[in-house]
PQR file with spaces between the fields and no chain letter, atoms N, CA, C, O and H, PARSE charges and radii, in Angstrom:
ATOM       1  N    MET     1      15.134   -5.719   -3.904 -0.4000 1.5000
ATOM       2  CA   MET     1      15.900   -6.047   -2.731 -0.0000 2.0000
ATOM       3  C    MET     1      15.415   -7.395   -2.191  0.5500 1.7000
ATOM       4  O    MET     1      14.220   -7.688   -2.206 -0.5500 1.4000
ATOM       5  N    LEU     2      16.353   -8.201   -1.718 -0.4000 1.5000
ATOM       6  CA   LEU     2      16.018   -9.503   -1.155 -0.0000 2.0000
ATOM       7  C    LEU     2      15.771   -9.381    0.345  0.5500 1.7000
ATOM       8  O    LEU     2      16.432   -8.612    1.043 -0.5500 1.4000
ATOM       9  H    LEU     2      17.325   -7.963   -1.706  0.4000 1.0000
ATOM      10  N    LYS     3      14.805  -10.158    0.818 -0.4000 1.5000
ATOM      11  CA   LYS     3      14.488  -10.170    2.246 -0.0000 2.0000
ATOM      12  C    LYS     3      14.433  -11.606    2.732  0.5500 1.7000
ATOM      13  O    LYS     3      14.050  -12.519    1.999 -0.5500 1.4000
ATOM      14  H    LYS     3      14.268  -10.783    0.251  0.4000 1.0000
ATOM      15  N    ILE     4      14.823  -11.783    3.981 -0.4000 1.5000
ATOM      16  CA   ILE     4      14.650  -13.062    4.656 -0.0000 2.0000
ATOM      17  C    ILE     4      13.480  -12.855    5.600  0.5500 1.7000
ATOM      18  O    ILE     4      13.570  -12.090    6.561 -0.5500 1.4000
ATOM      19  H    ILE     4      15.133  -11.042    4.576  0.4000 1.0000
ATOM      20  N    ARG     5      12.376  -13.546    5.318 -0.4000 1.5000
ATOM      21  CA   ARG     5      11.154  -13.324    6.079 -0.0000 2.0000
ATOM      22  C    ARG     5      10.364  -14.614    6.245  0.5500 1.7000
ATOM      23  O    ARG     5      10.784  -15.675    5.784 -0.5500 1.4000
ATOM      24  H    ARG     5      12.303  -14.167    4.538  0.4000 1.0000
ATOM      25  N    LEU     6       9.211  -14.513    6.911 -0.4000 1.5000
ATOM      26  CA   LEU     6       8.375  -15.669    7.189 -0.0000 2.0000
ATOM      27  C    LEU     6       7.327  -15.868    6.101  0.5500 1.7000
ATOM      28  O    LEU     6       6.793  -14.911    5.539 -0.5500 1.4000
ATOM      29  H    LEU     6       8.870  -13.651    7.285  0.4000 1.0000
ATOM      30  N    LYS     7       7.048  -17.137    5.822 -0.4000 1.5000
ATOM      31  CA   LYS     7       5.972  -17.517    4.905 -0.0000 2.0000
ATOM      32  C    LYS     7       4.997  -18.364    5.717  0.5500 1.7000
ATOM      33  O    LYS     7       5.388  -19.379    6.293 -0.5500 1.4000
ATOM      34  H    LYS     7       7.481  -17.914    6.278  0.4000 1.0000
ATOM      35  N    ARG     8       3.729  -17.952    5.764 -0.4000 1.5000
ATOM      36  CA   ARG     8       2.738  -18.615    6.609 -0.0000 2.0000
ATOM      37  C    ARG     8       2.192  -19.866    5.930  0.5500 1.7000
ATOM      38  O    ARG     8       1.841  -19.852    4.751 -0.5500 1.4000
ATOM      39  H    ARG     8       3.412  -17.127    5.296  0.4000 1.0000
ATOM      40  N    LEU     9       2.130  -20.939    6.696 -0.4000 1.5000
ATOM      41  CA   LEU     9       1.543  -22.198    6.253 -0.0000 2.0000
ATOM      42  C    LEU     9       0.646  -22.726    7.373  0.5500 1.7000
ATOM      43  O    LEU     9       0.615  -22.156    8.464 -0.5500 1.4000
ATOM      44  H    LEU     9       2.416  -20.951    7.655  0.4000 1.0000
ATOM      45  N    GLY    10      -0.071  -23.796    7.111 -0.4000 1.5000
ATOM      46  CA   GLY    10      -0.916  -24.404    8.135 -0.0000 2.0000
ATOM      47  C    GLY    10      -2.357  -23.960    8.016  0.5500 1.7000
ATOM      48  O    GLY    10      -2.749  -23.259    7.083 -0.5500 1.4000
ATOM      49  H    GLY    10      -0.045  -24.259    6.225  0.4000 1.0000
ATOM      50  N    ARG    11      -3.136  -24.397    9.005 -0.4000 1.5000
ATOM      51  CA   ARG    11      -4.557  -24.084    9.003 -0.0000 2.0000
ATOM      52  C    ARG    11      -4.843  -22.860    9.845  0.5500 1.7000
ATOM      53  O    ARG    11      -3.956  -22.278   10.470 -0.5500 1.4000
ATOM      54  H    ARG    11      -2.818  -24.966    9.763  0.4000 1.0000
ATOM      55  N    LYS    12      -6.111  -22.491    9.837 -0.4000 1.5000
ATOM      56  CA   LYS    12      -6.565  -21.392   10.681 -0.0000 2.0000
ATOM      57  C    LYS    12      -6.342  -21.758   12.151  0.5500 1.7000
ATOM      58  O    LYS    12      -6.673  -22.863   12.580 -0.5500 1.4000
ATOM      59  H    LYS    12      -6.831  -22.963    9.329  0.4000 1.0000
ATOM      60  N    LYS    13      -5.785  -20.832   12.909 -0.4000 1.5000
ATOM      61  CA   LYS    13      -5.478  -20.990   14.327 -0.0000 2.0000
ATOM      62  C    LYS    13      -4.352  -21.982   14.613  0.5500 1.7000
ATOM      63  O    LYS    13      -4.012  -22.194   15.777 -0.5500 1.4000
ATOM      64  H    LYS    13      -5.516  -19.934   12.561  0.4000 1.0000
ATOM      65  N    LYS    14      -3.759  -22.600   13.575 -0.4000 1.5000
ATOM      66  CA   LYS    14      -2.660  -23.557   13.753 -0.0000 2.0000
ATOM      67  C    LYS    14      -1.565  -23.272   12.729  0.5500 1.7000
ATOM      68  O    LYS    14      -1.150  -24.152   11.975 -0.5500 1.4000
ATOM      69  H    LYS    14      -4.034  -22.427   12.630  0.4000 1.0000
ATOM      70  N    ALA    15      -1.119  -22.050   12.720 -0.4000 1.5000
ATOM      71  CA   ALA    15      -0.137  -21.621   11.726 -0.0000 2.0000
ATOM      72  C    ALA    15       1.268  -22.052   12.110  0.5500 1.7000
ATOM      73  O    ALA    15       1.605  -22.142   13.290 -0.5500 1.4000
ATOM      74  H    ALA    15      -1.457  -21.335   13.332  0.4000 1.0000
ATOM      75  N    PHE    16       2.087  -22.319   11.091 -0.4000 1.5000
ATOM      76  CA   PHE    16       3.518  -22.451   11.263 -0.0000 2.0000
ATOM      77  C    PHE    16       4.150  -21.739   10.089  0.5500 1.7000
ATOM      78  O    PHE    16       3.481  -21.453    9.095 -0.5500 1.4000
ATOM      79  H    PHE    16       1.813  -22.246   10.132  0.4000 1.0000
ATOM      80  N    TYR    17       5.423  -21.453   10.196 -0.4000 1.5000
ATOM      81  CA   TYR    17       6.071  -20.581    9.232 -0.0000 2.0000
ATOM      82  C    TYR    17       7.347  -21.189    8.689  0.5500 1.7000
ATOM      83  O    TYR    17       8.072  -21.882    9.402 -0.5500 1.4000
ATOM      84  H    TYR    17       5.966  -21.685   11.003  0.4000 1.0000
ATOM      85  N    ARG    18       7.615  -20.925    7.426 -0.4000 1.5000
ATOM      86  CA   ARG    18       8.908  -21.226    6.837 -0.0000 2.0000
ATOM      87  C    ARG    18       9.693  -19.922    6.741  0.5500 1.7000
ATOM      88  O    ARG    18       9.127  -18.866    6.456 -0.5500 1.4000
ATOM      89  H    ARG    18       7.026  -20.362    6.846  0.4000 1.0000
ATOM      90  N    ILE    19      10.967  -20.000    6.976 -0.4000 1.5000
ATOM      91  CA   ILE    19      11.840  -18.842    6.843 -0.0000 2.0000
ATOM      92  C    ILE    19      12.441  -18.931    5.450  0.5500 1.7000
ATOM      93  O    ILE    19      13.116  -19.905    5.116 -0.5500 1.4000
ATOM      94  H    ILE    19      11.427  -20.857    7.208  0.4000 1.0000
ATOM      95  N    ILE    20      12.189  -17.897    4.630 -0.4000 1.5000
ATOM      96  CA   ILE    20      12.543  -17.954    3.215 -0.0000 2.0000
ATOM      97  C    ILE    20      13.310  -16.716    2.777  0.5500 1.7000
ATOM      98  O    ILE    20      13.293  -15.679    3.440 -0.5500 1.4000
ATOM      99  H    ILE    20      11.641  -17.106    4.902  0.4000 1.0000
ATOM     100  N    LEU    21      13.979  -16.856    1.649 -0.4000 1.5000
ATOM     101  CA   LEU    21      14.604  -15.735    0.954 -0.0000 2.0000
ATOM     102  C    LEU    21      13.710  -15.419   -0.233  0.5500 1.7000
ATOM     103  O    LEU    21      13.410  -16.295   -1.043 -0.5500 1.4000
ATOM     104  H    LEU    21      13.992  -17.698    1.110  0.4000 1.0000
ATOM     105  N    ILE    22      13.282  -14.155   -0.334 -0.4000 1.5000
ATOM     106  CA   ILE    22      12.330  -13.769   -1.375 -0.0000 2.0000
ATOM     107  C    ILE    22      12.551  -12.308   -1.749  0.5500 1.7000
ATOM     108  O    ILE    22      13.080  -11.528   -0.957 -0.5500 1.4000
ATOM     109  H    ILE    22      13.526  -13.443    0.325  0.4000 1.0000
ATOM     110  N    ASP    23      12.146  -11.951   -2.943 -0.4000 1.5000
ATOM     111  CA   ASP    23      12.194  -10.550   -3.368 -0.0000 2.0000
ATOM     112  C    ASP    23      11.156   -9.775   -2.551  0.5500 1.7000
ATOM     113  O    ASP    23      10.034  -10.247   -2.369 -0.5500 1.4000
ATOM     114  H    ASP    23      11.715  -12.584   -3.586  0.4000 1.0000
ATOM     115  N    SER    24      11.521   -8.603   -2.065 -0.4000 1.5000
ATOM     116  CA   SER    24      10.647   -7.838   -1.172 -0.0000 2.0000
ATOM     117  C    SER    24       9.362   -7.384   -1.851  0.5500 1.7000
ATOM     118  O    SER    24       8.395   -7.056   -1.163 -0.5500 1.4000
ATOM     119  H    SER    24      12.432   -8.219   -2.213  0.4000 1.0000
ATOM     120  N    ARG    25       9.323   -7.355   -3.170 -0.4000 1.5000
ATOM     121  CA   ARG    25       8.114   -6.906   -3.878 -0.0000 2.0000
ATOM     122  C    ARG    25       7.088   -8.019   -4.048  0.5500 1.7000
ATOM     123  O    ARG    25       5.953   -7.747   -4.439 -0.5500 1.4000
ATOM     124  H    ARG    25      10.108   -7.621   -3.729  0.4000 1.0000
ATOM     125  N    LYS    26       7.456   -9.253   -3.766 -0.4000 1.5000
ATOM     126  CA   LYS    26       6.532  -10.381   -3.889 -0.0000 2.0000
ATOM     127  C    LYS    26       5.608  -10.445   -2.684  0.5500 1.7000
ATOM     128  O    LYS    26       5.915   -9.910   -1.619 -0.5500 1.4000
ATOM     129  H    LYS    26       8.378   -9.473   -3.448  0.4000 1.0000
ATOM     130  N    LYS    27       4.459  -11.115   -2.871 -0.4000 1.5000
ATOM     131  CA   LYS    27       3.522  -11.249   -1.762 -0.0000 2.0000
ATOM     132  C    LYS    27       4.067  -12.213   -0.702  0.5500 1.7000
ATOM     133  O    LYS    27       4.987  -12.985   -0.969 -0.5500 1.4000
ATOM     134  H    LYS    27       4.209  -11.549   -3.736  0.4000 1.0000
ATOM     135  N    ARG    28       3.494  -12.159    0.489 -0.4000 1.5000
ATOM     136  CA   ARG    28       3.996  -12.900    1.636 -0.0000 2.0000
ATOM     137  C    ARG    28       4.136  -14.398    1.363  0.5500 1.7000
ATOM     138  O    ARG    28       5.146  -15.001    1.725 -0.5500 1.4000
ATOM     139  H    ARG    28       2.746  -11.532    0.706  0.4000 1.0000
ATOM     140  N    ASP    29       3.149  -14.988    0.739 -0.4000 1.5000
ATOM     141  CA   ASP    29       3.165  -16.428    0.510 -0.0000 2.0000
ATOM     142  C    ASP    29       3.556  -16.788   -0.918  0.5500 1.7000
ATOM     143  O    ASP    29       3.200  -17.859   -1.409 -0.5500 1.4000
ATOM     144  H    ASP    29       2.329  -14.498    0.444  0.4000 1.0000
ATOM     145  N    GLY    30       4.289  -15.896   -1.589 -0.4000 1.5000
ATOM     146  CA   GLY    30       4.720  -16.142   -2.955 -0.0000 2.0000
ATOM     147  C    GLY    30       5.831  -17.169   -3.029  0.5500 1.7000
ATOM     148  O    GLY    30       6.289  -17.697   -2.016 -0.5500 1.4000
ATOM     149  H    GLY    30       4.579  -15.025   -1.191  0.4000 1.0000
ATOM     150  N    LYS    31       6.254  -17.440   -4.262 -0.4000 1.5000
ATOM     151  CA   LYS    31       7.296  -18.439   -4.491 -0.0000 2.0000
ATOM     152  C    LYS    31       8.636  -17.916   -3.974  0.5500 1.7000
ATOM     153  O    LYS    31       9.050  -16.805   -4.306 -0.5500 1.4000
ATOM     154  H    LYS    31       5.881  -17.012   -5.086  0.4000 1.0000
ATOM     155  N    ALA    32       9.299  -18.722   -3.167 -0.4000 1.5000
ATOM     156  CA   ALA    32      10.559  -18.330   -2.542 -0.0000 2.0000
ATOM     157  C    ALA    32      11.737  -18.651   -3.445  0.5500 1.7000
ATOM     158  O    ALA    32      11.677  -19.580   -4.250 -0.5500 1.4000
ATOM     159  H    ALA    32       8.962  -19.624   -2.897  0.4000 1.0000
ATOM     160  N    ILE    33      12.801  -17.886   -3.310 -0.4000 1.5000
ATOM     161  CA   ILE    33      14.055  -18.172   -3.998 -0.0000 2.0000
ATOM     162  C    ILE    33      14.753  -19.337   -3.304  0.5500 1.7000
ATOM     163  O    ILE    33      15.283  -20.240   -3.951 -0.5500 1.4000
ATOM     164  H    ILE    33      12.850  -17.131   -2.656  0.4000 1.0000
ATOM     165  N    GLU    34      14.741  -19.295   -1.967 -0.4000 1.5000
ATOM     166  CA   GLU    34      15.413  -20.330   -1.180 -0.0000 2.0000
ATOM     167  C    GLU    34      14.722  -20.470    0.171  0.5500 1.7000
ATOM     168  O    GLU    34      14.278  -19.484    0.760 -0.5500 1.4000
ATOM     169  H    GLU    34      14.311  -18.561   -1.442  0.4000 1.0000
ATOM     170  N    GLU    35      14.638  -21.705    0.651 -0.4000 1.5000
ATOM     171  CA   GLU    35      14.063  -21.978    1.957 -0.0000 2.0000
ATOM     172  C    GLU    35      15.206  -22.150    2.952  0.5500 1.7000
ATOM     173  O    GLU    35      16.119  -22.944    2.725 -0.5500 1.4000
ATOM     174  H    GLU    35      14.999  -22.506    0.172  0.4000 1.0000
ATOM     175  N    ILE    36      15.154  -21.408    4.048 -0.4000 1.5000
ATOM     176  CA   ILE    36      16.277  -21.360    4.983 -0.0000 2.0000
ATOM     177  C    ILE    36      15.974  -22.070    6.294  0.5500 1.7000
ATOM     178  O    ILE    36      16.905  -22.499    6.977 -0.5500 1.4000
ATOM     179  H    ILE    36      14.412  -20.764    4.232  0.4000 1.0000
ATOM     180  N    GLY    37      14.709  -22.209    6.670 -0.4000 1.5000
ATOM     181  CA   GLY    37      14.369  -22.873    7.919 -0.0000 2.0000
ATOM     182  C    GLY    37      12.885  -22.838    8.181  0.5500 1.7000
ATOM     183  O    GLY    37      12.092  -22.545    7.286 -0.5500 1.4000
ATOM     184  H    GLY    37      13.953  -21.860    6.115  0.4000 1.0000
ATOM     185  N    PHE    38      12.502  -23.143    9.430 -0.4000 1.5000
ATOM     186  CA   PHE    38      11.093  -23.100    9.800 -0.0000 2.0000
ATOM     187  C    PHE    38      10.951  -22.636   11.240  0.5500 1.7000
ATOM     188  O    PHE    38      11.912  -22.648   12.008 -0.5500 1.4000
ATOM     189  H    PHE    38      13.146  -23.381   10.157  0.4000 1.0000
ATOM     190  N    TYR    39       9.740  -22.227   11.595 -0.4000 1.5000
ATOM     191  CA   TYR    39       9.416  -21.800   12.951 -0.0000 2.0000
ATOM     192  C    TYR    39       7.976  -22.182   13.237  0.5500 1.7000
ATOM     193  O    TYR    39       7.067  -21.825   12.488 -0.5500 1.4000
ATOM     194  H    TYR    39       8.958  -22.217   10.971  0.4000 1.0000
ATOM     195  N    ASN    40       7.773  -22.917   14.337 -0.4000 1.5000
ATOM     196  CA   ASN    40       6.433  -23.312   14.753 -0.0000 2.0000
ATOM     197  C    ASN    40       6.148  -22.658   16.110  0.5500 1.7000
ATOM     198  O    ASN    40       6.674  -23.114   17.125 -0.5500 1.4000
ATOM     199  H    ASN    40       8.511  -23.207   14.946  0.4000 1.0000
ATOM     200  N    PRO    41       5.330  -21.602   16.151 -0.5600 1.5000
ATOM     201  CA   PRO    41       5.080  -20.895   17.412  0.2800 2.0000
ATOM     202  C    PRO    41       4.220  -21.682   18.403  0.5500 1.7000
ATOM     203  O    PRO    41       4.199  -21.351   19.589 -0.5500 1.4000
ATOM     204  N    LEU    42       3.520  -22.701   17.949 -0.4000 1.5000
ATOM     205  CA   LEU    42       2.646  -23.454   18.847 -0.0000 2.0000
ATOM     206  C    LEU    42       3.449  -24.291   19.843  0.5500 1.7000
ATOM     207  O    LEU    42       3.102  -24.351   21.023 -0.5500 1.4000
ATOM     208  H    LEU    42       3.537  -22.970   16.986  0.4000 1.0000
ATOM     209  N    ASN    43       4.518  -24.933   19.376 -0.4000 1.5000
ATOM     210  CA   ASN    43       5.339  -25.728   20.292 -0.0000 2.0000
ATOM     211  C    ASN    43       6.783  -25.224   20.366  0.5500 1.7000
ATOM     212  O    ASN    43       7.668  -25.921   20.862 -0.5500 1.4000
ATOM     213  H    ASN    43       4.801  -24.884   18.418  0.4000 1.0000
ATOM     214  N    LYS    44       7.007  -24.016   19.873 -0.4000 1.5000
ATOM     215  CA   LYS    44       8.299  -23.317   19.975 -0.0000 2.0000
ATOM     216  C    LYS    44       9.448  -24.060   19.298  0.5500 1.7000
ATOM     217  O    LYS    44      10.599  -23.916   19.710 -0.5500 1.4000
ATOM     218  H    LYS    44       6.287  -23.450   19.471  0.4000 1.0000
ATOM     219  N    GLN    45       9.156  -24.846   18.274 -0.4000 1.5000
ATOM     220  CA   GLN    45      10.217  -25.501   17.515 -0.0000 2.0000
ATOM     221  C    GLN    45      10.700  -24.557   16.433  0.5500 1.7000
ATOM     222  O    GLN    45       9.923  -23.783   15.875 -0.5500 1.4000
ATOM     223  H    GLN    45       8.221  -24.963   17.940  0.4000 1.0000
ATOM     224  N    HIS    46      11.985  -24.628   16.141 -0.4000 1.5000
ATOM     225  CA   HIS    46      12.549  -23.823   15.071 -0.0000 2.0000
ATOM     226  C    HIS    46      13.860  -24.442   14.600  0.5500 1.7000
ATOM     227  O    HIS    46      14.547  -25.128   15.357 -0.5500 1.4000
ATOM     228  H    HIS    46      12.617  -25.258   16.594  0.4000 1.0000
ATOM     229  N    LYS    47      14.188  -24.193   13.361 -0.4000 1.5000
ATOM     230  CA   LYS    47      15.455  -24.625   12.801 -0.0000 2.0000
ATOM     231  C    LYS    47      15.803  -23.613   11.719  0.5500 1.7000
ATOM     232  O    LYS    47      15.020  -23.380   10.798 -0.5500 1.4000
ATOM     233  H    LYS    47      13.630  -23.636   12.745  0.4000 1.0000
ATOM     234  N    ILE    48      16.976  -23.016   11.839 -0.4000 1.5000
ATOM     235  CA   ILE    48      17.419  -22.017   10.869 -0.0000 2.0000
ATOM     236  C    ILE    48      18.824  -22.375   10.431  0.5500 1.7000
ATOM     237  O    ILE    48      19.688  -22.641   11.267 -0.5500 1.4000
ATOM     238  H    ILE    48      17.611  -23.205   12.587  0.4000 1.0000
ATOM     239  N    ASP    49      19.063  -22.383    9.119 -0.4000 1.5000
ATOM     240  CA   ASP    49      20.398  -22.641    8.583 -0.0000 2.0000
ATOM     241  C    ASP    49      21.183  -21.328    8.610  0.5500 1.7000
ATOM     242  O    ASP    49      21.066  -20.504    7.703 -0.5500 1.4000
ATOM     243  H    ASP    49      18.361  -22.166    8.440  0.4000 1.0000
ATOM     244  N    ILE    50      21.974  -21.148    9.649 -0.4000 1.5000
ATOM     245  CA   ILE    50      22.693  -19.896    9.869 -0.0000 2.0000
ATOM     246  C    ILE    50      23.711  -19.627    8.760  0.5500 1.7000
ATOM     247  O    ILE    50      23.952  -18.472    8.410 -0.5500 1.4000
ATOM     248  H    ILE    50      22.069  -21.818   10.386  0.4000 1.0000
ATOM     249  N    VAL    51      24.306  -20.681    8.210 -0.4000 1.5000
ATOM     250  CA   VAL    51      25.287  -20.502    7.127 -0.0000 2.0000
ATOM     251  C    VAL    51      24.633  -19.839    5.921  0.5500 1.7000
ATOM     252  O    VAL    51      25.206  -18.926    5.325 -0.5500 1.4000
ATOM     253  H    VAL    51      24.110  -21.619    8.495  0.4000 1.0000
ATOM     254  N    LYS    52      23.434  -20.294    5.559 -0.4000 1.5000
ATOM     255  CA   LYS    52      22.714  -19.700    4.429 -0.0000 2.0000
ATOM     256  C    LYS    52      22.296  -18.262    4.730  0.5500 1.7000
ATOM     257  O    LYS    52      22.332  -17.403    3.849 -0.5500 1.4000
ATOM     258  H    LYS    52      22.969  -21.035    6.043  0.4000 1.0000
ATOM     259  N    VAL    53      21.901  -18.005    5.974 -0.4000 1.5000
ATOM     260  CA   VAL    53      21.505  -16.653    6.359 -0.0000 2.0000
ATOM     261  C    VAL    53      22.679  -15.699    6.209  0.5500 1.7000
ATOM     262  O    VAL    53      22.542  -14.637    5.603 -0.5500 1.4000
ATOM     263  H    VAL    53      21.872  -18.703    6.689  0.4000 1.0000
ATOM     264  N    LYS    54      23.831  -16.068    6.754 -0.4000 1.5000
ATOM     265  CA   LYS    54      25.011  -15.204    6.680 -0.0000 2.0000
ATOM     266  C    LYS    54      25.471  -15.000    5.242  0.5500 1.7000
ATOM     267  O    LYS    54      25.889  -13.903    4.872 -0.5500 1.4000
ATOM     268  H    LYS    54      23.943  -16.932    7.246  0.4000 1.0000
ATOM     269  N    LYS    55      25.397  -16.058    4.426 -0.4000 1.5000
ATOM     270  CA   LYS    55      25.788  -15.951    3.021 -0.0000 2.0000
ATOM     271  C    LYS    55      24.906  -14.949    2.280  0.5500 1.7000
ATOM     272  O    LYS    55      25.401  -14.143    1.493 -0.5500 1.4000
ATOM     273  H    LYS    55      25.057  -16.949    4.726  0.4000 1.0000
ATOM     274  N    ASN    56      23.600  -15.003    2.535 -0.4000 1.5000
ATOM     275  CA   ASN    56      22.674  -14.099    1.851 -0.0000 2.0000
ATOM     276  C    ASN    56      22.752  -12.677    2.379  0.5500 1.7000
ATOM     277  O    ASN    56      22.519  -11.732    1.625 -0.5500 1.4000
ATOM     278  H    ASN    56      23.198  -15.658    3.175  0.4000 1.0000
ATOM     279  N    ILE    57      23.071  -12.502    3.644 -0.4000 1.5000
ATOM     280  CA   ILE    57      23.258  -11.154    4.186 -0.0000 2.0000
ATOM     281  C    ILE    57      24.463  -10.495    3.523  0.5500 1.7000
ATOM     282  O    ILE    57      24.437   -9.301    3.224 -0.5500 1.4000
ATOM     283  H    ILE    57      23.260  -13.270    4.257  0.4000 1.0000
ATOM     284  N    LYS    58      25.510  -11.269    3.296 -0.4000 1.5000
ATOM     285  CA   LYS    58      26.693  -10.732    2.603 -0.0000 2.0000
ATOM     286  C    LYS    58      26.359  -10.302    1.180  0.5500 1.7000
ATOM     287  O    LYS    58      26.962   -9.371    0.647 -0.5500 1.4000
ATOM     288  H    LYS    58      25.532  -12.238    3.539  0.4000 1.0000
ATOM     289  N    LYS    59      25.397  -10.983    0.571 -0.4000 1.5000
ATOM     290  CA   LYS    59      24.978  -10.633   -0.790 -0.0000 2.0000
ATOM     291  C    LYS    59      24.023   -9.442   -0.810  0.5500 1.7000
ATOM     292  O    LYS    59      23.707   -8.927   -1.883 -0.5500 1.4000
ATOM     293  H    LYS    59      24.907  -11.739    1.004  0.4000 1.0000
ATOM     294  N    GLY    60      23.556   -8.994    0.362 -0.4000 1.5000
ATOM     295  CA   GLY    60      22.705   -7.812    0.420 -0.0000 2.0000
ATOM     296  C    GLY    60      21.296   -8.048    0.905  0.5500 1.7000
ATOM     297  O    GLY    60      20.499   -7.110    0.917 -0.5500 1.4000
ATOM     298  H    GLY    60      23.813   -9.411    1.234  0.4000 1.0000
ATOM     299  N    ALA    61      20.951   -9.257    1.308 -0.4000 1.5000
ATOM     300  CA   ALA    61      19.606   -9.533    1.810 -0.0000 2.0000
ATOM     301  C    ALA    61      19.425   -8.889    3.183  0.5500 1.7000
ATOM     302  O    ALA    61      20.383   -8.725    3.938 -0.5500 1.4000
ATOM     303  H    ALA    61      21.599  -10.019    1.299  0.4000 1.0000
ATOM     304  N    GLN    62      18.181   -8.528    3.492 -0.4000 1.5000
ATOM     305  CA   GLN    62      17.869   -7.925    4.779 -0.0000 2.0000
ATOM     306  C    GLN    62      16.919   -8.827    5.552  0.5500 1.7000
ATOM     307  O    GLN    62      16.076   -9.507    4.966 -0.5500 1.4000
ATOM     308  H    GLN    62      17.403   -8.661    2.879  0.4000 1.0000
ATOM     309  N    LEU    63      17.064   -8.827    6.869 -0.4000 1.5000
ATOM     310  CA   LEU    63      16.199   -9.610    7.745 -0.0000 2.0000
ATOM     311  C    LEU    63      15.005   -8.774    8.183  0.5500 1.7000
ATOM     312  O    LEU    63      15.124   -7.565    8.376 -0.5500 1.4000
ATOM     313  H    LEU    63      17.749   -8.275    7.345  0.4000 1.0000
ATOM     314  N    THR    64      13.856   -9.420    8.338 -0.4000 1.5000
ATOM     315  CA   THR    64      12.730   -8.736    8.951 -0.0000 2.0000
ATOM     316  C    THR    64      12.935   -8.747   10.464  0.5500 1.7000
ATOM     317  O    THR    64      13.779   -9.489   10.967 -0.5500 1.4000
ATOM     318  H    THR    64      13.759  -10.403    8.182  0.4000 1.0000
ATOM     319  N    LYS    65      12.176   -7.935   11.188 -0.4000 1.5000
ATOM     320  CA   LYS    65      12.323   -7.856   12.648 -0.0000 2.0000
ATOM     321  C    LYS    65      12.083   -9.205   13.308  0.5500 1.7000
ATOM     322  O    LYS    65      12.824   -9.593   14.212 -0.5500 1.4000
ATOM     323  H    LYS    65      11.492   -7.333   10.779  0.4000 1.0000
ATOM     324  N    THR    66      11.061   -9.921   12.870 -0.4000 1.5000
ATOM     325  CA   THR    66      10.714  -11.200   13.482 -0.0000 2.0000
ATOM     326  C    THR    66      11.825  -12.221   13.291  0.5500 1.7000
ATOM     327  O    THR    66      12.203  -12.908   14.240 -0.5500 1.4000
ATOM     328  H    THR    66      10.459   -9.606   12.136  0.4000 1.0000
ATOM     329  N    VAL    67      12.346  -12.327   12.090 -0.4000 1.5000
ATOM     330  CA   VAL    67      13.420  -13.281   11.818 -0.0000 2.0000
ATOM     331  C    VAL    67      14.681  -12.875   12.577  0.5500 1.7000
ATOM     332  O    VAL    67      15.388  -13.732   13.106 -0.5500 1.4000
ATOM     333  H    VAL    67      12.038  -11.769   11.319  0.4000 1.0000
ATOM     334  N    ARG    68      14.965  -11.585   12.632 -0.4000 1.5000
ATOM     335  CA   ARG    68      16.131  -11.106   13.373 -0.0000 2.0000
ATOM     336  C    ARG    68      16.020  -11.507   14.849  0.5500 1.7000
ATOM     337  O    ARG    68      17.002  -11.942   15.450 -0.5500 1.4000
ATOM     338  H    ARG    68      14.391  -10.888   12.202  0.4000 1.0000
ATOM     339  N    ASN    69      14.830  -11.360   15.428 -0.4000 1.5000
ATOM     340  CA   ASN    69      14.626  -11.740   16.825 -0.0000 2.0000
ATOM     341  C    ASN    69      14.769  -13.240   17.038  0.5500 1.7000
ATOM     342  O    ASN    69      15.343  -13.664   18.041 -0.5500 1.4000
ATOM     343  H    ASN    69      14.032  -11.006   14.940  0.4000 1.0000
ATOM     344  N    LEU    70      14.262  -14.047   16.120 -0.4000 1.5000
ATOM     345  CA   LEU    70      14.416  -15.497   16.231 -0.0000 2.0000
ATOM     346  C    LEU    70      15.890  -15.892   16.243  0.5500 1.7000
ATOM     347  O    LEU    70      16.312  -16.722   17.049 -0.5500 1.4000
ATOM     348  H    LEU    70      13.796  -13.702   15.305  0.4000 1.0000
ATOM     349  N    ILE    71      16.660  -15.299   15.354 -0.4000 1.5000
ATOM     350  CA   ILE    71      18.083  -15.617   15.274 -0.0000 2.0000
ATOM     351  C    ILE    71      18.811  -15.093   16.513  0.5500 1.7000
ATOM     352  O    ILE    71      19.662  -15.781   17.076 -0.5500 1.4000
ATOM     353  H    ILE    71      16.317  -14.625   14.699  0.4000 1.0000
ATOM     354  N    LYS    72      18.484  -13.910   16.920 -0.4000 1.5000
ATOM     355  CA   LYS    72      19.159  -13.275   18.056 -0.0000 2.0000
ATOM     356  C    LYS    72      18.974  -14.079   19.341  0.5500 1.7000
ATOM     357  O    LYS    72      19.947  -14.344   20.046 -0.5500 1.4000
ATOM     358  H    LYS    72      17.792  -13.351   16.463  0.4000 1.0000
ATOM     359  N    TYR    73      17.744  -14.468   19.650 -0.4000 1.5000
ATOM     360  CA   TYR    73      17.466  -15.139   20.905 -0.0000 2.0000
ATOM     361  C    TYR    73      17.835  -16.618   20.903  0.5500 1.7000
ATOM     362  O    TYR    73      17.998  -17.205   21.973 -0.5500 1.4000
ATOM     363  H    TYR    73      16.954  -14.252   19.077  0.4000 1.0000
ATOM     364  N    ASN    74      17.970  -17.228   19.742 -0.4000 1.5000
ATOM     365  CA   ASN    74      18.184  -18.670   19.700 -0.0000 2.0000
ATOM     366  C    ASN    74      19.558  -19.103   19.194  0.5500 1.7000
ATOM     367  O    ASN    74      19.966  -20.241   19.429 -0.5500 1.4000
ATOM     368  H    ASN    74      17.838  -16.750   18.873  0.4000 1.0000
ATOM     369  N    TYR    75      20.270  -18.228   18.513 -0.4000 1.5000
ATOM     370  CA   TYR    75      21.526  -18.661   17.905 -0.0000 2.0000
ATOM     371  C    TYR    75      22.721  -17.799   18.290  0.5500 1.7000
ATOM     372  O    TYR    75      23.806  -17.995   17.743 -0.5500 1.4000
ATOM     373  H    TYR    75      19.939  -17.304   18.323  0.4000 1.0000
ATOM     374  N    GLU    76      22.563  -16.862   19.202 -0.4000 1.5000
ATOM     375  CA   GLU    76      23.710  -16.048   19.628 -0.0000 2.0000
ATOM     376  C    GLU    76      23.999  -16.252   21.076  0.5500 1.7000
ATOM     377  O    GLU    76      24.930  -15.649   21.610 -0.5500 1.4000
ATOM     378  H    GLU    76      21.681  -16.702   19.646  0.4000 1.0000
């Protein structure tokens, strides 16, 4: 099953995240199928390609709770 979830990058105590499409059986920081956006919690910056998200949801991908909340509060 495909999931749209966060991939952690950055240093210790200064993390930022990429929003990716990945197989749910892969590890958190594994190789992504597609990169959909990013989220930086330190300065609250984010960018998500909603067209790609909707396209992948139609194909059967599922959102994690965190990504769902980011989209819900910022793009609806």
